[in-house]
N, C-alpha and C positions, 0 to 999 in steps of 0.2 A: 674679211680681214684674216690673215694668217697668223697663227700663234704657235710657233714651234721652237725648239730648242736653236734649228738651224735657221734661225730669222735671215732674211735675206742681207747679204753684204753690202756696204755702202758703195761698192763698185757697180752693182747692180741696179740702183736706183737713182733716179734723178729728179729735182736738180740740185740736191744736196750733194751730190757725190764729189764737186771739187770745192765744197766749202771746208775751210781747215777746221772750224770750231765743231762742224758735225764730223769731220774726220777723227777729231781728238776724241770724240765721246763715243762713236759708233761700236768699240769693243765692250764697253760697259752698259751701254742704254741701246742696243740693237732694235728693241721693239719701238721704243719712242723715235728713234731716227727714222726707221721704217715707215711709221706714221706720219711724220712730218714730211718726209720726203713725198707724199701722196698730195701735198698742199701747194699751191703756186706761191703762198708766202710763207713756207714753212721755216725758211731761213730766218725771216724776221721773226717768228715766233719763238724759234730756239733761242735768239738773241735776248728777247724781252723775258723769257724763262729764266736763262742764266743769269741776266742782270738783276732780276729781282730776287734770286737766291742769293746772289754774292751779297747784295745791299742788306737782305735780312740777317745773314750770317755776321756781317761785318757790324751790323749794329747791335745786334742781342747778345754777340758772345765776345765782344770786344771789351777787355777791362780799362781801356783807354778814357780818358776824359773826352765826350763827345765834341766835334768840332761846334765852334761859335758860329752859327750863321745868321744871328739877330742881335745886332748892337743898337745903343742908343747913341745918338749923335747927328749932325747934321751933314747933308752931302751935297755939293754944286753938281747940278744936271745939266745937260743942254737945254736950251730955251725951250726946243721944240717937244720936249718930254711929254708923253702922253699924261694927263690926269684924270683918274676916275675917282669914283665913290667907293667901289669895293673891287679888290683885285683877287681873283681865285687862282691861287698856283695849284693845278692839278684839274684835269678836266674829265673826270669822272663822275661819280654818284653826287658831286656837289653842283653839277649842272642844274641838277632840280631845285637848289638854292638859289643859284643866279638866275635863272628864269624866272622865279617867283620875285625875287628883289628887284628887277628891271620890270616885270611885267605889271606887277601888283602894286609896289613900293615905288617905282620910277626912278631907281637908282641907275647910275651909268656903271656898267661892268667891265672889266676885262678878264678873259678866261684864258690861260694859257697851259700847255702839258708839254711835257717832254716828248712825247710821242705824236698821237692824234688825238684832238680833243674830241671827246665823245666816244673814242674807240674803248670798249670795255672788255676785260679778259675773264669775265664770269656772267654766267647767266642769272636772273632774277625770277624767284617765285615768292609770292605772297598772299595773303589773306584778302578778302573782298572789302572787309570794312577799312583796313589800311590804305587799299589802294583808292578807295573813295576820299580819302583824305587829300589826294592830289586835286581832285575836285572841288573839295570842300574851301582848299586854300586858294582856287582861282588859278591853278596852273592849266588843268584841263577841263575843258566841256566834255558832255557824255559822249559826243561823236568821237572825240579825240581819244577820250578812255577806251572806248571799244575797239580803236585802231590799234591800240599797242598789246591788245590781250591775243595772246596765241591759243591759249586752250584753257577752259575751267575744267575742273576735276568734281567726279561725285564724292569722293571720300580718298582718305589718305590712310596709308598703313605704316605703322611703326611694328617692326618685328626684329627681335634679337635671337640670334642662333640657339636651337634648344638642346644641340647634341652635349650629352655628357654634363648638364647641369644637374642641380640636387634640389632643386625647386620646382614647382608646378610652372610649366610654361604658360606664357600668356602674351597675345598679340593685341594691338590697339588699332581699331578700324575708325577713323574720326572723319568728321567733315569740317570743312571751313579752316583748315589749317594749312597753308601754303596751297590753297587749292586754285590758284590763277598763276598761269606762266606767262610772263611778261617778255615781249620783244624787246630787250635791252637795247638794240641798234636802234629800232623806231622809236623808243622813247628818249634816247638821246639825241636823236636827230631830230625829233620834236623839240626838245629845249633848246637845240641851236637854233632852230627856225624862230622860236618865241624870241629870243635873246636878239637875232638879227633884226625881228620885226619891231620889238618894243620900243628901240631907240636906234637910228642909224649911226650914233657916235660909239655902240658897244663894240667891242673888240674881241676877235677869236683868233688865237695865234697857235699855231701847230710847231712842233719841233722846237720848243724853247725851254731850257733847263734852268730851274729856281738856283740862283748861286749864294745870295745873301740878301738881307734886308736891314735897313738903317730906320730908326723910329726917332723920329723928330717931334718938337712941339706940335705941329699942326699937321703932319703927314708922314706916312712911311714910304721909304724910297726901296724900291726893289730892283735888284740887279739879276739879269738874266742873260742866259747865252744860247743864241742860236747853233743850230746843228753843224754851221759852217765857221762856228767859233767867235763869231761877232757879239760884243757885248752890248746889251740895250738896258735902259733904265726906265721904269715906270713909276709914277707916285700915285698914291691912293689914301683917302681917309681911313680904310681898314684893309688890311692882307687877311684873307682867309686861306688857312693852311690845309687844304685837300690832298696832299701828296701821299697820304694812305698810309699805311702799316710802317714802312721805312721812311717816313719823312723825318729830315734832318732837324726841323722845327720842333716837333713832338719830343725827339732824342733830346735835344737841347733843353727843353723845359722841363724835362723829368730828371735831370742828373745822368742821363745815360742808364738809367734804371729799366732792366726789360720787360718785357710784358710778362703778366704771371701765368697765362695760358696761351696757346694758339692752336689753331687748326690747319695744318698745312693740307692744301685741297688742290687736286687735279681732276681733270675729266675732259670729254668732249661733247660736242655738239654733233650728231650724227644722223643719218638715215639709213634703213634698211635693216632694222630689228624685227625679229617676228612679233606679229602682234596678234593679241586674242582680247576678248571682252569679257573673260571670266577669272582674270587675275591669275593664268596659269603661270607656274614659277618658269622664270627664263623667258617670258615674254615681256612685251610692251601692252599694258593695257590703257587705252586713251582716255578712261574715265577714272584712272588711279594714278596717285602721286606717292612714290614711295618715298616716304620723308625720313626714316632712318632705318637701315637694314643692316644686320651681320650674317655672314655666310658660313662663320667658322670662328674657332677660338682665336685668340691673340697669336701673332705669329712675330718672333723676333723681337717681344716686347711691346708690339703696337696692336691695338684692337681697330683693325680697319672696319671703315663703316662706309656703307653705299649710300645714295641717293638717285632716284631715276624719276625725271619728270617729262612726259610726253609734251611735245610742243605743236606747231601748226603742222598741219598735214600728218607726213609719217616722221617728223623731227622727234628726238627726244634728247636731252641734256642728261647725263650720267656723270656722276662724280664719285670719287673715291677719297676719303680723308682720314684723319686721326686727331684724337685730342693728346697734347703733349705740354709739358712744363717746357721753360724755355730759358734761354740766358746761362750765363757760365755756372749757375748753381746745377743746371740740368746734365753738366757734364760737358765733357769736351766737344769744341766746335767740330760738326760734320762737313765733310767736303760740299753737301748738298742736301737739301729737303726735297726740293720738288723733282728732279731728276729720277731718283731712285722710286719715289712714289709714283711718279708716269710709268716707270717700267713694270712696278707693281700692279699698276691700272691695267696695263695692256696684257700681263701675264694672268690676273685674276679674272678679268673681264669674262672670257668664255664660261667660266664657272657661275658667273651671275648671270650674263646674258649672252648666249651663243652669238656670235660676231663674225661668221663666215662672210657674209655679204653687205657687211655695213661700210657706209662711204662717209669718212670723216669730213665734215664741214669747217670745224674750227675746233683748236683746243682751248679749254676754260682752267684757270690755275690761280692762285692767290694764297695769301696767309689771312686768315681769320683771326684778329688777335681779341685779347678779352681782357683789359685792366692792366695796370702796371704794378709790379710789387711795389709794397709801402713799408716792407719792413726795415729798410735801411733808412728811411726817410721818417723817424719819428715824430719830427717837429710838425710835419704835414696832417691836415685833416682829410684832404683830397688829393688827388691827382691835380697837376696844375695844367690848365687848358690854353693860357694866354700870357703873351707880354702884352705892354701898352700897344695899342692898334695892331695886334696880331692875335688870330684866334684859329685853333684847331678844330675841326669839325669831322665828322665822319670816322674811318677807320683810324685816322691820325688821332684822334680822341680816345678810340678803344673804351667807349663807354658801353656798347651795344652788348647784347646778349650773345654768349658763345653756343647756345643751344639750337634753336632755330630761327629764331628772328635777328638775323646779324645786320650786316650794314644796310643792305637795301630797305628791309622791313622796318627798322630803326629810323633811318632817314624820313621814309614816309610818314610813318606814326608822329615824330616830332615836328615834321617841315613847318607845319602853321605856326607852332610854338617858337621856334628858332628863328623863322623869318619876320615874325611879329617884334620879337626881342631885338632883333638886329635893325629893324627900320626905328625902332623906338630909341636905340642907343645912338644911331645916327642922328636922329633928329635933335636929341638932347646932348649930344656931343658926349657920352658916358662911354667912352673908348679907352679909358685906363684898364689895366690888367684885373684890377679889382673887380670891375664892372663887368667885363667881359667873362669873367671866371663864371658867370651866371648862366650865360648862354651855351647850352648845351642840350644833347639829346639822351641825358642818362633818366634813367628810371629806377625806382626801387627794387622791383623784381629781377632785372638782371644781376644785380649783385648776389643774389640768392643763388641764380642759376649757374653762377662761377663755380660754386661751392658744390653745386650737384654735378657739374660737368667732370669736375677731379675723380668722381666714382668711375668715370668712363676713360681714364688713363690706365693703359695696362701696364703692370710693373714686369720687371723679369723673370723668366721662369723659376730662377732660383727663389724668388719672394713670395710667388703667388701662382696659383694654379691658372693655366691659359684660359680657364673658361669663367673665371671669377667676374669679368665685366658683363658677360651674357648673364650669369645667372643673377647678379645685383641687379641688372635692367629688367629682368623678367619679373622680379619681385615688384619694382616700382610699377610697371606696366599692370601687372595683377591688381594692385592696390588701387590704381587710377581708374581701371575698368569698373571695379567695384564701387567707386565713388560716384561714377555715372559720366555720362557723355560731357556734359557742360565744364565740370572741374578739370577732366583730363584734356580737353580741347583747351581750354584757357591756360594749363599747364604749359602746353606746347606753343601757345601764343604769348607767353611771357606776360601774362595778364593775370597769373591766378589771384585769387581773392584769398585774404588774409587767413579765415577760418577754413578754407578748403587747404591752404598749405600747411596750416598747423595739423590738419586731420591727418595729412599726408606724412608727416613726421611722425606723428604719434602712432599711426597705425603700421608704419614701416617698423618702428620699434617693437611694437608688439608681435608683428607677425613674422619678423625676421630678426631675432635677436643677435644673429652673427653681425648685424649692423656696427654693433659697438665695437668689436675688436677691428672690423674692418675700417671704421672711421678712425681709429686711432693710427692704422697703417697707412690711411690715404690722407690724413689731413695733419698738417704740421699745428704747432702749438699758435702760430701766425695766423694760419688758415680758419683754425677754430674760434679764434678772437674775431676775426674778419666776418665770419658766418654770423656769431652772435652780435656783432655791430649792426650788420645788415638785417637781421631779424629784428633788432629794436627799431631800427629806422623804418622798416616794413609797417612793424607795429604803429609807430608814430605817425607813418603818412595814413594808415587807415584810419585813424581816428581823425586827423586832418580832414580827411576826405568826406567823412560823415559830417562834419561842422562845415565843410565847404559847400557840401549839398543842401545842406537845411538852412544855414544861416549866411554865411559869406557870400555865396556867388548870388543869391536873391538881393542882398542887400547892396552888391556891386551893380545892380542894374537901376539904383534909383538916382535921383537929383542930388541928393545929398552927398552920396557916394562920388559924384561926379564933381561937385563943388571940393570936397575934401582933396581929391586928386589933384585939382587945379591948383589949390592953394599951396599943396605941398612941392609941387613942381616949380612953383616961384620962391618957396620960402626955404625949403629943405628937398633939392633935387636928390641928394644921395638917399636918402628915406623913401623918396617917390620910386625911385629907380629900384630898390630892393623890394619894395611892396609889389612893383610892376612885375618883377621877377618871380616873386612867390605867389602871385596872382595867375600868371601864365603855366608856372607848375601845378598848380591847383586844378585850373580848368583843363590842362592836358591828361591830367589823372583821372578826372572826372570822365573826359570824353574816353579814356580807353575803359574804364570801367563800364561806360555807358553804351560801347560800341555793340551793335547788334548786326547780324549777317546781312549783306547787301545781296539781293535775289538778283539775278540775270531778269 
């Protein structure tokens, strides 16, 4: 793949040469257009990238009130309108949820997507114990589980550039962190097959764009529009918002407040990189996953971070991203996030992995969100996830970690908890917003990871040395290495134990006193208060987990506990639901705490 200042002109390449959008962008992003021109569907990818970019900027940087897309009321619909139990708007990661809900819990589901249901534009890596949750929940058997695995890695590398830093350098080499490459297309294809086979009346609709939802007493009516402009209506007991980071439903739910942090992410799946089995710099080692890698200081106020994960045969997925604050407080809206990042990806790629003979199979791109700002919402205790009969999940909920376990890892880890609660809510008709608010994939540890990730945001050269992020992260890596393999691994798996996290904080303060002025420069008072609240919640959760493991979980298996539960559902269903949600949260925490490596 050529990387020159005189990148080929659009007139020299095909089939994008006649595409007006490509022509308008070719002068600013010649490397990206040249790369997409090698793909048969490059024009479709370009439009999706631009569409996602524009949707993100419009949502996150607009001061206007977000559009109202969910209202209460009653709507007359045609008599032949499809009626389902669960309607999924968005056909990406939530296909896992839909497949479990129909296969395991017997619900009739409908899934539609603006583009193609099951076509994802990011690859997925995960740890073995999280992936095994898909088998435990009943979605995959052992044979199907192996069929979606592209490769297992023996170890994973975390390396932050060490040039110019004034602290001792340190790398981390870990096992069982994002050590499995999943074939995303194979997994979504399998979920589609499950949905079709579970019930012949399940529906999968491509090219269908969500317009609005009207919530009534007994149902939610969803209006969608086909690619040809035809309006269609569907009714469901519950609408699942799986429209991702740019979901209009999630935006309306949270008063238009922007996400607090985001990782714009781009990359490619390609073949033809140089291969070695000794981790030689610039090559792909089939046994090594490169989890977080920096190759230089911050540039233009951005600390670029690489990931590289070998896939099946000679395939490799390589990503470039950076951490950033977002919304109007982060400054004026840029023209684009993803397009210049893609151009930077292709410009820097030869410095990271020489790419002369690389053949691109597809681009990967997206926004990885990490929670909403709460400063402007003093009356709220937490992010709002639901209207009556409408629930946001996945990236639309933005409750996953911004560190390493992002959308796919969070979805898999929490799939059993979320689907069990959804089934219970449908069975007992607990579909009001206050009830649905308890169904989410949040964990306590990701809230702490959000504060940590702010130290990965580079500042302008006038405010901070360009090596500061690398220096700080080398300190964290050195302390984690000294603490041992298990604490380091669990930190990057977003399931660090209370005492290990507390030790990390204390040892950082002791070893690196500069962390104090750096913290005051990095975290606002609101950030500091949020971290204290998260740490207190983390401490309380640790105590609950001890009580749960020793007392509550054993008691929940007794006949007396079952009788109390039956009585509560008859006499005090609201209390029964809250206890069920609390119990699911506790069992989820105990599963995460008790996860052990899954060996092949």
